[in-house]
KEKE-3310 file (N, C-alpha, C; in steps of 0.2 Angstrom, whole numbers, plus 5000, padded with zeros to 4 digits):
npx = (5018:5023:5038:5046:5059:5066:5067:5072:5085:5091:5091:5099:5111:5113:5111:5117:5112:5099:5093:5093:5084:5072:5069:5064:5052:5034:5024:5014:5018:5031:5034:5030:5038:5050:5050:5049:5061:5070:5067:5071:5085:5088:5087:5096:5108:5108:5110:5123:5132:5146:5154:5147:5140:5133:5121:5116:5113:5104:5093:5091:5086:5075:5067:5065:5058:5046:5041:5039:5029:5019:5017:5022:5023:5033:5044:5059:5077:5091:5103:5116:5120:5119:5130:5141:5142:5150:5146:5138:5125:5119:5120:5110:5099:5097:5096:5084:5074:5061:5054:5053:5044:5033:5029:5026:5015:5006:5002:4989:4980:4982:4993:5002:5002:5008:5021:5025:5024:5035:5046:5046:5049:5062:5069:5069:5078:5089:5091:5093:5105:5113:5113:5118:5131:5137:5152:5160:5174:5189:5198:5189:5179:5162:5151:5136:5125:5118:5111:5098:5098:5104:5096:5084:5089:5092:5079:5073:5080:5079:5071:5058:5056:5053:5040:5034:5035:5028:5015:5013:5014:5004:4993:4992:4995:4992:4979:4968:4973:4975:4984:4996:4996:5002:5013:5020:5022:5030:5042:5045:5050:5061:5068:5072:5080:5090:5097:5102:5110:5120:5126:5132:5141:5149:5154:5161:5176:5177:5167:5172:5183:5177:5172:5161:5153:5143:5142:5137:5143:5141:5142:5155:5163:5161:5168:5180:5185:5186:5179:5190:5200:5196:5201:5213:5220:5226:5220:5210:5208:5204:5192:5184:5175:5165:5161:5157:5145:5137:5137:5130:5118:5114:5112:5102:5091:5091:5087:5074:5069:5070:5060:5049:5049:5046:5033:5025:5013:5015:5013:5017:5030:5039:5040:5044:5057:5063:5064:5072:5084:5092:5093:5101:5112:5116:5118:5129:5138:5140:5146:5159:5163:5166:5178:5196:5203:5192:5194:5203:5206:5210:5204:5191:5175:5165:5152:5155:5150:5149:5147:5134:5126:5127:5120:5107:5104:5104:5094:5083:5082:5081:5068:5056:5057:5055:5064:5077:5075:5074:5087:5095:5096:5109:5108:5114:5108:5108:5097:5085:5072:5067:5068:5060:5048:5044:5032:5022:5012:5000)
npy = (4789:4794:4792:4791:4786:4789:4781:4780:4786:4777:4765:4768:4768:4755:4746:4745:4739:4735:4747:4754:4746:4748:4762:4763:4756:4756:4768:4763:4751:4753:4758:4747:4736:4742:4744:4731:4726:4734:4729:4716:4718:4723:4712:4704:4711:4710:4696:4695:4701:4697:4699:4698:4686:4670:4666:4678:4685:4677:4678:4692:4692:4684:4692:4704:4697:4693:4706:4711:4701:4704:4698:4702:4716:4724:4737:4738:4738:4740:4746:4742:4732:4740:4749:4740:4740:4743:4750:4766:4767:4754:4755:4764:4758:4748:4756:4763:4754:4753:4763:4758:4748:4755:4760:4749:4745:4755:4751:4743:4729:4717:4720:4721:4708:4701:4706:4701:4688:4685:4690:4682:4670:4673:4676:4663:4656:4663:4661:4647:4647:4653:4644:4632:4636:4639:4641:4638:4640:4646:4635:4626:4621:4621:4613:4613:4599:4592:4594:4597:4604:4615:4620:4623:4633:4643:4646:4650:4662:4670:4665:4665:4678:4681:4676:4684:4697:4694:4692:4705:4714:4708:4711:4725:4731:4724:4717:4712:4706:4694:4681:4668:4662:4652:4649:4661:4661:4650:4653:4665:4661:4654:4664:4672:4662:4660:4673:4672:4661:4665:4675:4666:4659:4669:4674:4664:4661:4671:4667:4654:4656:4661:4650:4645:4634:4634:4625:4609:4595:4582:4582:4588:4578:4568:4573:4572:4581:4591:4603:4611:4609:4619:4631:4632:4640:4634:4622:4625:4620:4607:4609:4616:4609:4605:4617:4624:4617:4622:4636:4634:4630:4641:4650:4644:4646:4660:4662:4657:4667:4677:4673:4674:4688:4692:4687:4696:4709:4718:4732:4735:4743:4748:4738:4727:4732:4733:4720:4715:4721:4716:4703:4704:4710:4699:4689:4695:4694:4680:4678:4683:4675:4663:4663:4664:4662:4655:4652:4661:4672:4685:4690:4698:4697:4709:4718:4733:4750:4758:4747:4743:4754:4755:4743:4746:4757:4752:4742:4751:4758:4748:4742:4746:4739:4723:4713:4718:4719:4705:4701:4706:4697:4686:4671:4655:4644:4633:4630:4625:4622:4632:4643:4640:4641:4654:4666:4678:4691:4702)
npz = (5200:5216:5226:5241:5241:5230:5218:5205:5206:5215:5208:5198:5204:5209:5200:5184:5171:5173:5177:5165:5158:5166:5164:5151:5152:5151:5161:5168:5173:5178:5191:5200:5195:5197:5211:5216:5211:5219:5232:5230:5228:5240:5249:5243:5245:5259:5260:5254:5262:5268:5279:5290:5301:5295:5301:5307:5295:5290:5299:5297:5284:5285:5294:5285:5275:5281:5284:5271:5267:5275:5287:5299:5308:5314:5315:5305:5308:5301:5303:5308:5299:5287:5290:5286:5273:5257:5246:5244:5239:5243:5256:5258:5253:5263:5275:5272:5270:5276:5270:5257:5260:5264:5252:5245:5253:5248:5236:5225:5230:5222:5215:5226:5230:5220:5220:5233:5231:5222:5228:5239:5234:5228:5240:5246:5238:5241:5254:5254:5247:5256:5267:5260:5257:5268:5278:5267:5257:5248:5250:5254:5244:5239:5229:5219:5218:5208:5191:5192:5204:5200:5191:5199:5207:5198:5194:5206:5209:5198:5187:5192:5191:5178:5177:5186:5179:5168:5172:5178:5167:5158:5165:5167:5154:5142:5144:5137:5125:5113:5117:5119:5134:5141:5134:5135:5149:5151:5143:5148:5161:5157:5151:5162:5169:5159:5159:5172:5172:5163:5171:5181:5173:5169:5181:5187:5191:5202:5211:5214:5221:5232:5238:5232:5220:5207:5196:5194:5204:5198:5183:5183:5188:5179:5169:5173:5183:5198:5209:5214:5205:5196:5200:5195:5181:5171:5169:5160:5147:5148:5154:5145:5136:5144:5149:5137:5135:5144:5140:5129:5134:5141:5130:5124:5133:5132:5119:5120:5127:5118:5109:5118:5119:5106:5105:5112:5111:5096:5096:5109:5111:5120:5130:5123:5119:5132:5136:5126:5127:5139:5134:5123:5128:5136:5126:5120:5130:5131:5119:5121:5131:5125:5120:5125:5142:5153:5166:5172:5185:5184:5172:5168:5162:5153:5146:5138:5142:5130:5121:5126:5124:5110:5106:5111:5104:5091:5092:5094:5082:5073:5076:5068:5057:5052:5047:5050:5064:5067:5064:5074:5084:5088:5085:5086:5082:5091:5098:5090:5091:5100:5092:5081:5088:5089:5091:5084:5088:5083)
capx = (5018:5029:5041:5051:5065:5070:5068:5076:5092:5094:5092:5105:5117:5114:5110:5118:5108:5092:5091:5091:5077:5067:5068:5060:5045:5028:5023:5009:5021:5037:5035:5029:5043:5056:5050:5051:5069:5074:5066:5075:5091:5089:5088:5103:5113:5109:5113:5130:5136:5150:5158:5142:5139:5128:5115:5113:5111:5097:5088:5089:5082:5068:5064:5063:5053:5040:5038:5036:5023:5014:5015:5025:5023:5038:5049:5066:5082:5097:5108:5122:5121:5121:5137:5145:5142:5155:5143:5133:5118:5117:5118:5104:5094:5096:5093:5077:5070:5054:5051:5051:5038:5027:5027:5023:5008:5002:5000:4983:4981:4984:5001:5006:5002:5013:5027:5026:5026:5041:5051:5046:5053:5069:5073:5070:5084:5095:5092:5096:5112:5117:5114:5122:5138:5140:5158:5164:5180:5193:5201:5184:5174:5156:5148:5130:5126:5115:5109:5092:5099:5106:5089:5080:5092:5091:5072:5071:5082:5078:5066:5052:5055:5050:5033:5031:5035:5023:5009:5012:5013:4998:4987:4992:4997:4988:4974:4963:4976:4975:4991:4997:4999:5006:5019:5023:5025:5036:5047:5047:5054:5068:5072:5076:5085:5096:5101:5106:5116:5125:5130:5135:5146:5154:5157:5164:5182:5176:5163:5176:5187:5173:5170:5155:5153:5137:5142:5136:5148:5141:5145:5162:5166:5161:5173:5187:5187:5183:5179:5197:5204:5194:5205:5219:5218:5230:5215:5204:5207:5200:5185:5181:5170:5159:5159:5154:5139:5133:5136:5124:5111:5112:5110:5095:5087:5090:5083:5067:5068:5069:5054:5045:5049:5042:5026:5022:5010:5020:5012:5021:5037:5043:5041:5049:5064:5065:5065:5077:5091:5096:5094:5106:5118:5118:5121:5136:5143:5141:5151:5165:5165:5167:5186:5200:5203:5187:5196:5208:5203:5211:5200:5184:5171:5160:5150:5156:5145:5148:5143:5127:5123:5126:5115:5101:5102:5102:5087:5078:5082:5078:5061:5051:5059:5055:5070:5082:5074:5076:5094:5098:5098:5114:5107:5119:5104:5108:5090:5081:5065:5064:5068:5055:5042:5043:5025:5022:5005:5000)
capy = (4787:4797:4788:4795:4783:4791:4774:4780:4787:4771:4760:4769:4767:4748:4741:4749:4737:4735:4754:4756:4743:4751:4768:4762:4753:4761:4771:4758:4745:4755:4759:4741:4732:4745:4743:4724:4725:4736:4725:4710:4720:4724:4705:4702:4715:4706:4689:4695:4704:4691:4701:4697:4679:4668:4666:4684:4687:4673:4682:4698:4690:4682:4698:4708:4694:4694:4713:4711:4697:4707:4694:4705:4724:4727:4741:4735:4742:4737:4750:4738:4729:4746:4751:4736:4740:4747:4755:4770:4765:4748:4757:4768:4753:4745:4761:4766:4749:4754:4767:4754:4744:4759:4761:4743:4746:4759:4748:4739:4722:4712:4721:4719:4700:4698:4707:4697:4681:4685:4691:4676:4664:4675:4675:4656:4654:4667:4657:4641:4648:4654:4637:4628:4638:4641:4638:4637:4645:4643:4629:4621:4623:4617:4613:4610:4592:4590:4598:4599:4609:4622:4623:4625:4639:4649:4648:4654:4669:4674:4662:4667:4685:4681:4675:4691:4702:4693:4694:4712:4717:4706:4714:4732:4734:4721:4712:4709:4704:4687:4678:4661:4663:4646:4650:4667:4660:4645:4656:4670:4658:4652:4670:4673:4657:4662:4678:4670:4656:4669:4678:4661:4657:4674:4675:4657:4662:4674:4662:4648:4659:4662:4643:4643:4632:4633:4620:4603:4590:4576:4583:4589:4572:4564:4576:4571:4587:4593:4611:4613:4610:4625:4636:4633:4642:4629:4616:4627:4616:4601:4611:4619:4606:4605:4624:4625:4615:4627:4641:4632:4630:4648:4653:4641:4650:4667:4661:4656:4674:4681:4671:4678:4695:4693:4685:4701:4713:4722:4739:4737:4744:4749:4732:4723:4734:4732:4713:4714:4724:4711:4697:4706:4710:4692:4686:4698:4691:4673:4678:4685:4669:4658:4663:4666:4657:4657:4651:4666:4676:4692:4691:4700:4698:4714:4722:4739:4755:4759:4742:4743:4760:4753:4738:4749:4761:4747:4740:4756:4760:4742:4740:4747:4735:4716:4709:4721:4717:4698:4700:4708:4691:4682:4664:4650:4638:4628:4628:4626:4622:4638:4648:4639:4642:4661:4668:4685:4693:4709)
capz = (5207:5220:5230:5245:5240:5224:5215:5199:5208:5218:5203:5194:5208:5211:5194:5178:5166:5174:5177:5158:5156:5169:5161:5145:5153:5152:5167:5171:5177:5180:5199:5203:5194:5200:5218:5216:5210:5224:5237:5229:5229:5247:5251:5240:5249:5266:5259:5252:5267:5270:5285:5295:5301:5291:5305:5307:5289:5289:5303:5294:5278:5288:5296:5280:5271:5285:5283:5264:5266:5280:5293:5305:5307:5318:5311:5304:5309:5298:5304:5309:5292:5283:5291:5283:5265:5254:5241:5247:5237:5246:5263:5258:5253:5270:5280:5270:5269:5279:5265:5252:5263:5264:5245:5244:5256:5244:5229:5225:5233:5217:5214:5232:5230:5215:5222:5238:5229:5218:5233:5244:5230:5228:5246:5247:5235:5244:5261:5252:5246:5263:5271:5256:5256:5275:5279:5261:5256:5242:5253:5254:5239:5239:5223:5218:5217:5202:5186:5195:5209:5196:5187:5204:5209:5193:5194:5212:5209:5191:5183:5195:5189:5172:5179:5189:5174:5163:5176:5179:5160:5156:5169:5166:5148:5137:5147:5132:5119:5112:5118:5122:5140:5143:5130:5138:5155:5151:5140:5153:5166:5153:5150:5168:5170:5155:5162:5178:5170:5160:5177:5184:5169:5169:5188:5190:5195:5208:5215:5216:5227:5238:5240:5228:5213:5204:5192:5198:5205:5194:5177:5183:5189:5173:5165:5176:5186:5204:5209:5216:5198:5192:5203:5191:5174:5166:5168:5156:5141:5150:5156:5140:5133:5148:5149:5131:5135:5148:5136:5124:5138:5142:5124:5122:5137:5129:5113:5122:5129:5112:5107:5122:5117:5100:5106:5115:5106:5093:5098:5115:5109:5126:5134:5119:5120:5139:5136:5121:5129:5143:5130:5118:5132:5138:5120:5119:5135:5130:5114:5124:5135:5120:5119:5131:5148:5158:5173:5174:5189:5182:5166:5170:5156:5155:5141:5140:5141:5123:5117:5128:5120:5103:5106:5112:5098:5085:5093:5093:5074:5069:5078:5063:5051:5054:5045:5054:5071:5068:5064:5080:5089:5084:5087:5082:5080:5095:5101:5084:5094:5103:5087:5077:5092:5090:5089:5084:5089:5081)
cpx = (5024:5032:5046:5058:5069:5072:5073:5084:5095:5096:5098:5111:5118:5113:5111:5113:5101:5089:5089:5085:5071:5064:5063:5053:5040:5027:5018:5012:5028:5038:5034:5035:5050:5056:5052:5058:5072:5073:5071:5083:5093:5091:5094:5108:5114:5113:5121:5135:5141:5153:5153:5141:5133:5121:5112:5110:5104:5092:5086:5085:5075:5064:5061:5057:5046:5037:5035:5030:5018:5013:5018:5026:5029:5043:5056:5071:5089:5103:5115:5124:5123:5128:5142:5146:5147:5152:5138:5126:5115:5116:5112:5098:5092:5093:5086:5073:5062:5051:5049:5044:5032:5025:5023:5015:5003:4999:4993:4985:4984:4991:5005:5007:5008:5020:5029:5028:5033:5047:5051:5050:5060:5072:5073:5076:5090:5096:5095:5103:5116:5118:5119:5129:5141:5147:5162:5169:5184:5197:5195:5178:5168:5152:5140:5130:5124:5113:5102:5092:5101:5100:5085:5083:5091:5084:5071:5074:5081:5072:5059:5051:5052:5042:5030:5030:5030:5016:5008:5010:5006:4992:4986:4993:4993:4983:4970:4966:4976:4982:4990:5000:5003:5013:5023:5026:5031:5042:5050:5052:5061:5072:5076:5081:5091:5100:5105:5111:5121:5130:5134:5142:5152:5158:5161:5171:5181:5172:5167:5180:5184:5170:5164:5156:5146:5136:5142:5142:5148:5144:5152:5165:5166:5166:5180:5189:5183:5183:5186:5201:5202:5198:5211:5218:5221:5225:5209:5203:5203:5193:5181:5175:5164:5156:5155:5146:5134:5132:5130:5117:5109:5109:5103:5090:5085:5086:5076:5065:5066:5062:5048:5044:5045:5035:5022:5018:5015:5019:5016:5028:5041:5045:5045:5056:5067:5067:5072:5084:5095:5097:5101:5113:5121:5121:5128:5141:5145:5146:5158:5168:5167:5175:5189:5199:5198:5188:5201:5204:5204:5207:5193:5180:5166:5159:5151:5150:5144:5145:5136:5124:5122:5121:5108:5099:5100:5095:5081:5077:5079:5071:5056:5052:5060:5061:5076:5081:5076:5084:5098:5100:5103:5113:5111:5115:5105:5102:5085:5074:5062:5064:5062:5048:5040:5036:5025:5014:5005:4994)
cpy = (4790:4792:4792:4792:4785:4785:4775:4781:4781:4766:4761:4768:4759:4743:4745:4746:4737:4742:4756:4753:4746:4758:4768:4759:4758:4762:4766:4753:4747:4755:4752:4737:4735:4744:4735:4722:4728:4732:4718:4712:4721:4717:4703:4705:4711:4700:4690:4699:4699:4693:4699:4689:4677:4668:4672:4687:4683:4676:4688:4697:4688:4688:4703:4704:4694:4701:4713:4707:4700:4703:4696:4712:4727:4730:4738:4740:4738:4742:4747:4735:4735:4748:4747:4736:4745:4752:4759:4768:4759:4750:4760:4763:4750:4750:4763:4760:4750:4759:4763:4750:4748:4760:4755:4743:4750:4757:4744:4732:4717:4713:4719:4711:4698:4700:4703:4690:4680:4685:4685:4670:4666:4674:4668:4654:4657:4663:4651:4641:4649:4648:4633:4629:4640:4637:4637:4642:4642:4637:4624:4623:4619:4618:4611:4603:4590:4595:4601:4604:4616:4625:4626:4632:4645:4650:4652:4661:4673:4671:4665:4675:4686:4680:4681:4696:4701:4694:4701:4716:4715:4710:4721:4735:4730:4715:4709:4706:4696:4684:4671:4662:4658:4647:4656:4665:4655:4649:4662:4667:4656:4659:4672:4669:4658:4667:4676:4665:4660:4672:4672:4659:4663:4675:4669:4658:4665:4670:4657:4650:4661:4656:4641:4640:4630:4628:4613:4598:4584:4577:4585:4583:4568:4567:4575:4577:4587:4600:4614:4614:4616:4631:4637:4634:4637:4623:4618:4622:4609:4602:4614:4616:4606:4612:4626:4623:4619:4634:4640:4632:4637:4651:4650:4645:4657:4667:4660:4663:4678:4679:4674:4685:4696:4690:4690:4705:4718:4730:4740:4737:4744:4743:4727:4725:4733:4724:4712:4716:4719:4705:4698:4707:4703:4688:4688:4695:4684:4673:4679:4679:4663:4658:4665:4661:4659:4656:4656:4671:4684:4694:4692:4702:4704:4717:4729:4744:4757:4754:4741:4748:4758:4748:4741:4753:4757:4744:4745:4758:4754:4740:4741:4742:4727:4712:4712:4719:4710:4697:4703:4703:4687:4675:4660:4644:4632:4626:4629:4626:4628:4643:4647:4640:4650:4663:4675:4687:4700:4712)
cpz = (5211:5225:5234:5244:5234:5220:5209:5201:5211:5213:5199:5197:5209:5205:5187:5172:5167:5175:5170:5156:5159:5166:5155:5146:5153:5159:5171:5175:5180:5188:5202:5202:5197:5208:5220:5216:5216:5231:5236:5230:5236:5250:5249:5244:5256:5265:5257:5257:5271:5277:5291:5295:5298:5295:5306:5301:5288:5293:5300:5288:5280:5290:5291:5276:5275:5285:5276:5264:5271:5286:5299:5303:5311:5314:5311:5306:5307:5298:5304:5302:5287:5283:5288:5276:5263:5249:5245:5245:5241:5254:5263:5257:5260:5275:5278:5268:5271:5274:5259:5254:5263:5257:5243:5247:5252:5238:5230:5227:5228:5216:5220:5232:5226:5217:5228:5236:5226:5223:5238:5240:5230:5234:5248:5244:5238:5251:5259:5251:5252:5267:5267:5257:5263:5276:5273:5260:5250:5244:5253:5250:5239:5233:5223:5217:5210:5197:5189:5200:5206:5193:5193:5206:5204:5193:5200:5212:5203:5187:5185:5193:5182:5172:5181:5184:5169:5166:5176:5172:5157:5159:5167:5159:5142:5140:5142:5126:5119:5112:5120:5129:5143:5140:5133:5145:5155:5148:5144:5158:5163:5152:5156:5170:5166:5157:5168:5177:5167:5166:5180:5180:5169:5176:5191:5193:5201:5213:5218:5222:5233:5241:5237:5221:5211:5199:5195:5198:5200:5187:5177:5184:5183:5168:5168:5180:5193:5204:5210:5209:5195:5195:5199:5184:5169:5165:5163:5150:5142:5152:5151:5137:5137:5149:5143:5131:5139:5145:5131:5128:5139:5136:5122:5126:5134:5123:5115:5124:5123:5109:5111:5120:5111:5100:5109:5109:5103:5094:5105:5114:5115:5130:5130:5119:5127:5140:5131:5124:5134:5139:5126:5122:5134:5132:5119:5124:5134:5124:5117:5128:5131:5118:5125:5137:5153:5165:5176:5178:5187:5176:5168:5164:5158:5148:5142:5139:5133:5119:5119:5124:5113:5102:5107:5106:5092:5086:5091:5085:5070:5070:5072:5057:5053:5053:5049:5061:5072:5068:5070:5085:5085:5086:5083:5080:5084:5098:5095:5086:5096:5097:5083:5081:5092:5087:5089:5083:5087:5085)
residu = (MET:LYS:THR:GLY:MET:GLU:ILE:ASN:SER:LEU:LEU:LYS:GLU:VAL:SER:ARG:SER:PHE:TYR:LEU:THR:LEU:ARG:VAL:LEU:PRO:SER:ALA:VAL:ARG:PRO:GLN:ILE:GLY:LEU:ALA:TYR:LEU:LEU:ALA:ARG:THR:THR:ASP:THR:ILE:ALA:ASP:THR:GLU:ILE:VAL:PRO:VAL:GLU:GLN:ARG:LEU:GLN:ALA:LEU:GLN:ALA:LEU:ARG:GLU:ARG:ILE:LEU:GLY:THR:ASN:ARG:LYS:PRO:LEU:ASP:PHE:GLY:ASP:LEU:ALA:ARG:GLN:GLN:GLY:LEU:PRO:ALA:GLU:ARG:VAL:LEU:LEU:GLU:ARG:SER:GLU:GLU:ALA:LEU:ASP:ILE:LEU:GLY:GLY:LEU:ASN:GLY:ALA:ASP:GLN:GLN:ARG:ILE:ARG:GLU:VAL:ILE:GLU:THR:ILE:THR:SER:GLY:GLN:GLU:LEU:ASP:LEU:ARG:ARG:PHE:ALA:GLY:ALA:SER:ALA:GLN:LYS:ILE:VAL:PRO:LEU:ALA:THR:GLU:GLN:GLU:LEU:ASP:ASP:TYR:THR:TYR:ARG:VAL:ALA:GLY:CYS:VAL:GLY:GLU:PHE:TRP:THR:LYS:MET:CYS:ARG:THR:HIS:LEU:PHE:PRO:ARG:ALA:LYS:LEU:ASP:ASP:ARG:PHE:LEU:MET:GLU:ASN:GLY:VAL:ARG:PHE:GLY:LYS:GLY:LEU:GLN:LEU:VAL:ASN:ILE:LEU:ARG:ASP:LEU:PRO:VAL:ASP:LEU:ARG:ASN:GLY:ARG:CYS:TYR:LEU:PRO:ALA:GLY:PRO:LEU:GLY:GLU:ALA:GLY:LEU:ASN:PRO:THR:ASP:LEU:LEU:GLU:PRO:LYS:ASN:GLU:PRO:ARG:PHE:ARG:ALA:LEU:TYR:ALA:GLY:TYR:LEU:ALA:GLN:ALA:GLU:ALA:HIS:LEU:THR:ALA:GLY:TRP:ALA:TYR:THR:ASN:ALA:LEU:PRO:LYS:ARG:CYS:VAL:ARG:VAL:ARG:LEU:ALA:CYS:ALA:TRP:PRO:ILE:LEU:ILE:GLY:MET:LYS:THR:LEU:GLY:LYS:LEU:ARG:SER:GLY:ASN:VAL:LEU:ASP:PRO:GLU:ARG:ARG:ILE:LYS:VAL:SER:ARG:PRO:GLU:VAL:LYS:ASN:LEU:MET:LEU:ARG:SER:ILE:LEU:SER:TYR:PRO:TRP:PRO:GLY:ALA:TRP:ARG:ARG:LEU:PHE:PRO:ALA:SER:GLY:GLN:ASP:GLY:LYS:ALA:VAL:ALA:SER:VAL:LYS:VAL:PHE:GLU)
# end
């Protein structure tokens, strides 16, 4: 599939880890999943342009969503927003959004609908975020209220991607395979939620200084903390027990993602690897977050490029050997149910 946007080049610029995942995907799904990611990355760029007033960002998001859904055909002009971007790739995403929409229009109807559904869900989460944190700052931190709000957010911006991924791969790669579709869908959602929760836990100090606290006020209060307390690295010992619970929750979701990966047909090597890599990177990140002061804004947790390359190489070399493949996943057993639920279909 030809694209005037040079999808691969743009993906390499705007997403280091997802670009690696996309490259290994079979050609039957690579363009659709790559396009969906770029559209989501475009909406995310709009939502994150903090120099632009919230209402203007909401209007831009609504305009793009209407164009993606096909309810409005008026051409978009994001020139002003594009000029506010620090990354050249993000400027290009906004400047050439109409090209992405043209590519969307060239897909078959079913694939268009799948992309539209996932983008609609993602943008609903982005809009909710913008309204929730309007006016937030380091002096006025706004937390989520409940665990249900956190779960809903992680579904909207990432869990729904697991559903989309599953539907797209099921349709184009293994339509007649005997699989437990309910198992795949449920664990695909948890897969996405887990990746998003890892991001939330890793980015906590940065988000707090932008006035955003994705950890709910209820559990924080029960631990004798409020969001402002988390600005002080010295409070990390008081926070660690609660934080450890969220690390365990993220690991449980990633364990479900590993179960999902192993439930895919074994012959689908490329898709299994594409699923395994973000899971293994996520687990590596969780390991780094289990030590050190997670409230320290100067401590940026990141899995290095050599570490990523090592994980990729190990997974490729281990794939033919079931025992070696299983040992790739460093589960601590905190979600025994998910581990026990792994289903392998040949």
